[in-house]
Residue, then its C-alpha position, 0 to 999 in steps of 0.5 A: m399663435t394658433d394651436d398648429g403653430r404652437l411649439s410642443a412641450p419638451g418631450h412631446l410631439p406636436a399635434g398631428a405629428d404622431m409617428p407610426g408605431g415602431a418608427v424611428a426618426t433617422t438621418d439617411l447616411p450616404d452610400r459612399p464611404l465617409a473617408e471619400l466624402a472627407a477627402e472630397y470636401d478637404l475635411r481633416p480630423s480636429a485632433a490629428l497628429p502633426p508631422v514631426l517637422t510641422y510640430l517642430r515649426q509650431l514649437w519654434r513659433r512659440r519660443h517666446f511664449i515658452m521663455a515668458f512662461a518659464t520666467a513668470r513661473n520662476i518668479a511666482m514660485y517663491t512669491q509666497a515665501r518670506l525670503g522670496q527669490v533668495w531661496q533659489v540660492l539658499t536651497p542648493l547651499l543647504n543641500v551642500a551643507v547637509y551632504f558635506l556634514i554627512f558624507g564629508v565629515l561623518l562618512n569621510t567620503s572625501r578621501g582622495v579628493p582635493d578641495f572636497l567642498s568645491f568638489l561637492v558643490v559642483g556635484v550637487f548643483v549639476f545633478n540637481f539641475t537634472q533631478r529637478a528637471f525630471i521631477s518637475t516635468s513628470r507632472v506637468i501634463i497632469d497639473s496643466l490639464p485646464m490649459i491643455r483642454a482650453l487652448q490649442f498649442p504644441r504640448a511639448s511647450l510645457p515640459l520645455a518651459y519647465v526645463m527652462i525654469e530649471l535652467q534659469q535656477m541653474a544660472v543662479s546656482m552657477a553664480v553661487l558656485v563661482v563665488i564658493i570656489l573663488i573663496r576656496g582658492e581655485p584660480v580663474t583659468w580658460y578652462w572655465l569657458l568649457a562650463i558653457p558647452v557642458l551646461l548646453l549639453q546637459t540642458i539638451f539632455n534634460i529636455g529629452v529626459g523631460l519630454f520622456g518623463a512628461r508623457l510617462g507621468a501623464q499615462v502612469n499616475d504612480f510614476s511621479q511617486l516612484l521618481p524620487f526614489v529613482m533619482r536618489t539611486w541615480m545620485y548615489a551612482s553618479g559620484v556626487m558625494f564621492s570620487i568614482a575613481g577612488l572606489s576600491n579596486n575590489i568592490a564587494g570582493l569581485g576582483y580588479s577586472a569586475s570592479h573596473k567594469i563597475k566603475l566604468i559603467l558608473q563613470l559613463n552614465p550621463a549624470a556622472l559625465y556632466i558632473t566630471l566635465m564640469r568639475n574638470a572645467m571649474l576645478s584645477s585641483q580636480r584636473l591635476s589629480a584625476p587618474g590619467s592626467k599624468p603618465f602611469n607610474a605604478v610606484k606612485c599609484a601604489q603609494w596613493a592606494t596604500k595611504l587609504r587614498q588620503f589626498n595627494y596628487d599621486s592619484a594622477y599617475c594611476h590608470p584612468i577609468g576609460n579614456p578621459d579624452n572620450y568623455w566629451y563624445y559620450a556627453v554629446g552622444w547621450a544628449l542627442f540620443v536622449l533628446v531624439v528618443g524623448f521628443l519622438y516618444f512625447w510627440r507620438a502621444e500629442v493628440k492624447y494629452g488632456r483626453g480621457 
């Protein structure tokens, strides 16, 4: 090869290719706006936000991946533990044992509650479903950055998969729940079938919460650190370990009217609603003793209140908190509202996940 054809060394111009002083090699840009050129050649941004309906179709096409991913993660979650999948049963049972010791025995929050153990098991299992879904999805984007940056797929698949993981674990917990309440003497009734729509509504609600938490966790690094404290406060406000109806009619000296409003707010929060509906479906003792389940009787209600709310069925003759017939409407409204808000909030940041 001659000197004229020999490639120059890195960082040097070949012989005879000296540029005039001050000259800079540039690429001429077209006079037309780049947007017009992109439209003429049908060019689109590589990371454009897809329309909502298109995004939903993409999620639907990946439904098998979501379920397979959830199942695989669920199996792998306990592979390193000596007891393996048994922990899916032991974890909620140990939680129930701790709460029963502290709240049922030491603090005596079982006042006015029939079959407190079954009451507590339902509350812990149902709330744990929402709590775990919220906490696990809050870090799903951060923990999945390598996959997000390597593959192209709708990012909502990840929080959806993690909610499905918790749903599978909730199915195991429900099997344990049935065994416990049967041992406690609860009869099998047609009301048990209502547990299916309750679980469906709670799953829809959890999906919305998971999508909201996933985006917030991706953008605010400290969110996952704060979330356990938020969930613990939510648990104490949702009647997991005590009956909201059994609270005093003079909370903190505020009087009957203000106390009733506080109890109404606590009862209508979504976690408390799903817990109450599940208790009413699975526990006959809860349905028969719930305030409002029988016509109001001032004498019998006063007898229940003056006996420090030790359990008897006179509580059924007291005024209910709100209208129990409307609890299902509130449960459906919460599920749909949170799903729509959570989905739109997550979808708006679709092109930002994994960047920066």
